[in-house]
C-alpha angles and dihedrals in degrees: 000000000000121000120235101221095108098058095172091061090046091054094046090051094056099032095106092047095051094046089053093059109111116237091241091057097057113125121232118245113223094180138056118271090256092051090046091054090051089049089056093049090047089053089053091052092049092048092050096045097045099028096123094049095043095050089059089069120074092265116137100252088214087081091054093046099049103030089104091055091049092049091048092049091052092049089053093049091052092047091050091050092047090051091053091049091048092049089049092053091047091049091049092051091047091048093053092049093048091046090057089049090049093057091046096050090044092057094043094050091047088054092047095045095044087059097042093048097034091126096047106088095190094053093043089055089051091049092049090054089051090050091059092058115124132194135024097285091051089049090054092050090046096054090047090051090048091049091052090047089050091050092049094050098030096134093049092048094048090047088057088056094245113160098252092196087078089062091051091046091052089060092046091052091048093052094047093046091050091051094046092047090056093047093047089053091053100040098075089057091048092050091047090052091047091052090050090053090049090053091051095047090046089053090051091048093045091053089064096038092053092052092047092049092047093049092045094053089050097045095045099037090124093047105066095181091058097032092060090061089069097073123093117253094246090056091054090047091053090049090056094057108108115246116253 
């Protein structure tokens, strides 16, 4: 039997099989992802420990032989999904922090530029239009416009003793916000796709688990202490719920 430590290899080995599972054949998951992973590992341990007895039933030994690969593939799919969710949360937090910085640098540059260009009617009119901007997208356009204005009149701004690093930072914030906005738009689709893959790998894993459990209950029907091991965790949990 194959170990399930290298979960990437496990997933790659079964990729074509899981993607071929029809949508109407996907198995329901009655446990959390973490519990489902543990269920898979428990199935591997049962198959390894009772392999000789189980193979004497009419079970397809393919399920006994590749249960570890299926469990490893599922563990990988859950890990990949969790990583996407974590990255999404980190990006969201970074986006919110940068957005606050964007509004701050926008207001400070407007204050600086309105003073520096106070005698230039055309630029003051431009700055007043920027000041009326509303919403996050307008803020992003505004700090880009202020950066470009700062680049165009760099010598005049530095001569007025304005901290030019604010101009540079405005451009940095704009670029990062633009990148994060694109990623945040894409991430929900990526997470949805990752969840779909998890459902497919779970279905592939459950196919083997169900056969192993069924065979185990048959083989050990006269050995209650062993037979009870061949029930899924969620079934045991339901059985422990007090009757009303």
